[in-house]
N, C-alpha and C positions, 0 to 999 in steps of 0.2 A: 504494499502500499505507499502510495506516495503522500506526505505530510509536510507540514509548513511549520518548522517550528517556533514556538511563540517564546520560550524562555532557553537558556543554555543548559543543556542536558548532557553531563558527563559521558564521553566515548561515545554521543551522537554527534554533538553540533551546536553552535551558537543559535541565538535567536535569528529569525530571517533566513534559515537555511533550510531546502528543499534537501529531503532525503527521503530514501525508500528503507521502509521498516517492515518485517512480518507482519500479518492483518493482527492476530490476539496480541501484540504489545502494542502497536496502536490504539486500536479500541478498548483494552483493559484498563492499560497504565497510563499511556501520553495525553489522550484526549480527555479523558474522564479529570485528570490532575490540571487541566488547563496550560499542557507543556507543550500544544501542538495541535492544530487544527486539520481537517482534510484539505488536499489539496484540490483548487479548482482553477479553473478559469480567473474566475472572480477575484479569488482568493491571491490567485498570483501579484493582482494589483496590492494586495495589503502589504506582501514581500517587501516593498520597497520602504514602506512607512516605518514598517517592523526595523528594519535595518539604519533607519535616520534615526529612530529612537534610541537603538542599542550604541550608535555612535554616540551618541549626546551622553550616556550615562558610563560608556566605558572608557579604562585607562589607554588612551591614543598610544604611549611610546612605551619602548621598554625602560629608558631614563626615567618616565615617570612612576611606574611600576616598583621598579625598583627603589625611586626615595619613598613611598608608602609603604613599602617592604620593609625599610629602615626604621621606619615610625612604627608598623605594628611592633617590629620584633625590640624596640625601645621601650615598648608599654608593659607595665605590669599589671595583668588583670586579676582581678580577685572577685570571686563570683560564692557570695552568700545565699546558701541555700537550705532547706529543713531536713533534717536528716535523723537516723533513729540513733541509739547507746552505739550501737557498732560503727557507725561511720557511713552505714548504706543510708543512699539519699531515697526519699518518697518520691521516686519517678525519676527520671532523668535530666540531664542538663542538655537541651536544644541548641541546637543551632541559632534560634532565635536570641537565645539565653546569652550565648556568647556576643553576638551580635550588638547587643545592646549595652552588655557590660564592658566591650571595647569601647564604645562611644562615651560610657560613661567614667571611665578610665581615663579618658582626654584622647583617646584614640583617634584615627580616620573612621568616617562611616563607610562600614562595611555591609556587601549584601547578605543577607543571610545564606543564599542559594548557594556563594562561592564557598562556603567554608565546608569541611570534607574532617569528619572525626572517623578516627579509624574503628574503635568502638564507643558504643553506648556510656556515657559517663554517669556511674551509678554510684560512685564511690568518693569520698571526701581526699582530697590530694591533689596532687599535680598531674596536672595531663596536657599533651599538647594536640594543638588541631592545627590544619594547613588551610589555607587561604589563599587560593586561586586569584591571583590578580590580573594576572594577563597568560598566553597561552604557555610563555615561557619562563614566565615567573611566579614562584610560590612563595608566602612566608610561611614560618611555625611561631605559631604564638604558643605561650606558655599559660593556662588557665590553671590560677589557685584555687579550687573548689575549700569553704569553710563553712562548718556550721552556722547557720543564722542565730 
């Protein structure tokens, strides 16, 4: 099935790209989550608008990405959350939580969809997350999860 991506999907493409995927992947995952729309001749006109919007929000050069990477890696991110006696969290820390904690710590604004966690954060302590700033640049952010 041919689809138009409306958001960046890791391993598939960026917003505005027209890609071919298996029918089930498009019907059951990408389209219901609003990551993509079906490709049509009328939808092809939307591709240029999506690409223009992406250019506005995207970091344009590697130099800019490296500058933001330096800012991200310099900021100390502390995230206070509720936890039990043994240090296990009630729930998990999400990418949206990390994005808001980076902003609160004085770092640059980061899109939650660009934050990649190796595994769900469910215990107190120091954890690492990766932030994709550019196709060639990723920043490693250390998050310290503490009890509230």
